[in-house]
C-alpha positions as CSV (number, residue, x, y, z in Angstrom):
1,M,-11.8,5.0,-20.2
2,E,-14.7,2.9,-20.9
3,K,-17.2,2.2,-18.6
4,A,-17.0,-1.4,-18.3
5,T,-13.0,-1.0,-16.6
6,P,-14.3,-0.1,-13.3
7,L,-16.5,-2.9,-13.3
8,R,-14.2,-5.4,-14.4
9,Y,-11.9,-4.3,-11.5
10,T,-14.7,-4.4,-9.6
11,K,-15.5,-7.7,-10.1
12,T,-12.0,-9.1,-9.5
13,L,-12.1,-7.1,-6.4
14,L,-9.1,-5.3,-6.9
15,L,-10.9,-1.7,-6.9
16,P,-12.4,-2.6,-3.5
17,V,-9.2,-3.6,-2.0
18,V,-7.2,-0.8,-3.7
19,M,-9.7,1.8,-2.2
20,V,-9.5,0.7,1.2
21,I,-5.9,0.2,1.4
22,T,-5.7,4.1,0.0
23,C,-8.1,4.9,3.0
24,F,-5.9,3.5,5.2
25,I,-2.7,5.1,3.8
26,F,-4.1,8.7,3.8
27,K,-5.5,8.1,7.4
28,K,-2.0,7.1,8.3
29,T,-0.3,9.7,6.2
30,V,-2.5,12.6,8.1
31,R,-2.1,11.1,11.2
32,D,1.7,11.2,10.6
33,I,1.9,14.6,9.8
34,S,0.2,16.1,12.7
35,C,2.8,14.1,14.7
36,V,5.6,15.5,12.6
37,L,4.2,19.2,13.5
38,A,3.9,18.2,17.3
39,T,7.0,16.2,17.9
40,N,10.9,16.2,18.5
41,I,13.6,16.2,15.7
42,Y,14.2,12.3,16.1
43,L,10.7,11.3,16.0
44,R,10.1,13.6,13.1
45,K,12.6,11.6,11.5
46,Q,11.1,7.9,12.3
47,L,7.8,9.3,11.3
48,L,9.3,10.5,7.8
49,E,11.2,7.7,7.3
50,H,8.4,5.8,5.6
51,G,7.2,8.2,3.0
52,E,7.0,5.5,-0.2
53,L,3.4,4.7,0.8
54,A,2.4,8.4,0.4
55,F,4.2,8.5,-2.7
56,H,2.5,5.2,-4.2
57,T,-0.3,6.7,-3.0
58,L,-0.1,9.8,-5.3
59,Q,1.3,7.9,-8.3
60,L,-1.6,5.9,-8.2
61,L,-4.0,9.1,-8.1
62,A,-1.7,10.5,-11.4
63,F,-2.1,7.1,-13.0
64,T,-5.7,7.0,-12.3
65,A,-6.3,10.2,-14.0
66,L,-4.3,9.5,-17.1
67,A,-5.9,6.4,-17.6
68,I,-9.7,8.2,-17.3
69,L,-8.4,10.7,-19.9
70,I,-6.3,8.4,-22.0
71,M,-8.0,4.7,-22.6
72,R,-4.2,3.3,-23.6
73,L,-2.9,4.3,-20.2
74,K,-4.5,1.7,-18.4
75,L,-1.1,0.0,-18.9
76,F,0.0,1.7,-16.2
77,L,-2.5,1.9,-13.8
78,T,-3.6,-1.7,-13.7
79,P,-0.1,-3.2,-12.6
80,H,0.0,0.1,-10.2
81,M,-3.2,-0.9,-8.8
82,C,-1.8,-4.7,-8.3
83,V,1.2,-3.6,-6.7
84,M,-1.0,-1.4,-4.1
85,A,-3.4,-4.1,-3.5
86,S,-0.3,-6.3,-2.3
87,L,-0.2,-4.0,0.6
88,I,-3.4,-5.9,2.0
89,C,-0.4,-8.2,3.8
90,S,1.1,-5.2,5.3
91,R,1.5,-5.5,9.0
92,R,2.4,-1.7,9.0
93,L,-1.0,-0.8,7.8
94,F,-3.1,-3.8,9.1
95,G,-0.9,-4.9,12.0
96,W,-4.1,-4.2,14.5
97,L,-6.2,-6.6,12.5
98,F,-3.2,-9.3,12.4
99,R,-3.3,-9.2,16.4
100,R,-6.8,-9.3,16.9
101,V,-7.8,-12.3,13.9
102,R,-5.9,-14.9,12.0
103,F,-5.2,-12.2,9.1
104,E,-3.6,-14.6,6.7
105,N,-6.9,-16.5,6.5
106,V,-9.1,-13.0,5.2
107,I,-6.0,-12.3,3.1
108,F,-6.3,-16.2,1.5
109,G,-10.0,-15.6,1.4
110,I,-9.6,-12.4,-0.7
111,L,-7.6,-14.4,-3.1
112,T,-9.7,-17.0,-3.5
113,V,-12.5,-14.7,-4.8
114,M,-10.0,-13.0,-6.8
115,S,-9.0,-16.0,-8.6
116,I,-12.4,-16.9,-9.1
117,Q,-13.3,-14.0,-11.4
118,G,-9.4,-13.6,-12.6
119,Y,-9.7,-17.2,-13.9
120,A,-12.6,-16.6,-15.5
121,N,-10.8,-13.5,-17.4
122,L,-8.0,-15.5,-18.4
123,H,-10.4,-18.6,-19.8
124,N,-12.0,-15.6,-22.2
125,Q,-8.7,-14.6,-23.3
126,W,-7.2,-17.8,-24.0
127,N,-10.6,-18.8,-26.1
128,I,-10.0,-15.6,-28.5
129,I,-8.3,-17.2,-31.5
130,G,-8.0,-14.9,-34.5
131,E,-5.9,-14.0,-37.5
132,F,-5.7,-10.8,-39.0
133,N,-6.4,-10.5,-42.4
134,N,-7.1,-7.4,-44.6
135,L,-6.3,-8.3,-48.5
136,P,-7.2,-4.9,-50.1
137,Q,-4.3,-3.4,-47.7
138,E,-2.0,-5.9,-48.6
139,E,-2.4,-5.5,-52.1
140,L,-2.1,-1.7,-51.9
141,L,1.0,-1.9,-49.8
142,Q,2.7,-4.6,-52.5
143,W,1.6,-2.0,-55.5
144,I,3.1,1.0,-53.5
145,K,6.4,-1.0,-52.8
146,Y,6.9,-1.8,-56.6
147,N,5.3,1.0,-58.5
148,T,6.5,3.9,-56.6
149,T,9.6,5.7,-56.0
150,P,11.2,5.5,-52.5
151,D,10.9,9.3,-52.1
152,A,7.3,9.2,-53.4
153,V,4.9,11.2,-50.2
154,F,2.0,9.7,-49.1
155,A,-1.4,11.2,-47.3
156,G,-4.4,9.3,-46.2
157,A,-6.3,7.9,-43.0
158,M,-4.0,7.7,-40.2
159,P,-4.4,3.9,-39.5
160,T,-3.5,3.3,-43.6
161,M,-0.6,5.5,-42.9
162,A,0.9,3.9,-40.3
163,S,0.9,0.8,-42.4
164,V,2.5,2.5,-45.3
165,K,5.3,3.7,-43.1
166,L,5.9,0.4,-41.5
167,S,5.8,-1.4,-44.4
168,T,7.1,0.7,-47.6
169,L,9.0,2.9,-45.5
170,H,7.7,5.9,-47.9
171,P,7.4,9.3,-46.3
172,I,4.2,9.9,-44.9
173,V,2.4,13.2,-44.2
174,N,0.3,12.4,-41.0
175,H,1.5,10.1,-38.6
176,P,-1.1,8.7,-36.1
177,H,-0.5,10.7,-33.1
178,Y,-1.9,14.1,-32.0
179,E,0.3,15.5,-29.6
180,D,1.8,17.8,-31.7
181,A,0.2,20.9,-33.3
182,D,1.8,20.8,-36.6
183,L,0.9,17.4,-37.0
184,R,-2.9,18.2,-35.9
185,A,-3.1,20.7,-38.6
186,R,-1.4,18.4,-41.8
187,T,-3.9,15.8,-40.6
188,K,-7.2,18.1,-40.6
189,I,-6.1,19.3,-44.1
190,V,-5.6,15.5,-45.2
191,Y,-9.0,14.8,-43.5
192,S,-10.6,17.8,-45.8
193,T,-10.6,15.2,-48.7
194,Y,-13.5,13.7,-47.2
195,S,-15.1,17.4,-46.5
196,R,-17.8,19.5,-48.8
197,K,-14.5,21.6,-49.8
198,S,-14.0,21.4,-53.7
199,A,-11.7,19.1,-55.1
200,K,-9.5,22.1,-56.3
201,E,-9.2,23.7,-53.1
202,V,-8.2,19.9,-51.4
203,R,-6.1,19.5,-54.4
204,D,-3.9,23.2,-53.9
205,K,-3.7,22.4,-49.9
206,L,-2.3,19.0,-50.3
207,S,0.3,19.9,-53.0
208,E,1.4,22.4,-50.4
209,L,2.2,19.5,-48.1
210,H,4.3,17.8,-51.3
211,V,1.7,15.0,-51.3
212,N,2.5,12.9,-54.4
213,Y,0.0,10.2,-53.8
214,Y,-3.6,10.3,-51.7
215,V,-4.9,6.7,-50.5
216,L,-8.7,7.3,-50.6
217,E,-10.6,5.1,-49.2
218,E,-14.2,4.3,-49.8
219,A,-15.4,3.1,-46.4
220,W,-14.6,6.8,-45.1
221,C,-16.6,8.6,-48.4
222,V,-19.9,6.9,-47.4
223,V,-19.4,7.0,-43.6
224,R,-22.6,8.6,-41.7
225,T,-22.2,10.2,-38.1
226,K,-24.6,12.0,-35.8
């Protein structure tokens, strides 16, 4: 997860609200468990009837861990945080506040502050006007489609291979996913083209994978890293 993500959650008050709610749920769960261990069967059943709050809290922790490890999985975390934030209106959690103050006004105030940054975020997204255009890749795909046999096998950088597979339906050696050990091994062989290995060694390895065409990209040849 990028460092800016928690900051954005904080600016919209989503993260602070969820943290407060999570603390209250944790305290309530600990209190209920203590009561369960010390009460009769009837009261025990009543206390355990509402375990969904603990379930959703544990699910939130799981989604948080996944989002920290894999940035794309924010798509699970953010909606679930919004669901958890809605519990700010729960009388089961904040009933004692409802009885002491007009808590509706507090909720309205929180939503108002959230909306200020929320509107700014929406405005920034609405101002993004762009169009994807990659003429060299379009020419490459056209060439593949009309100048190669349908069973010709391609290898190359994974983003390019995704386009080749999608647009030409040709078989590719390395698909852009890392979840499989065999895929990782094949990708390592394919990327060895950009290494310091000899051309013959690389060619022999690619031949073992039955590669007919290799898409060599100049940008990958001249890249400099630490």
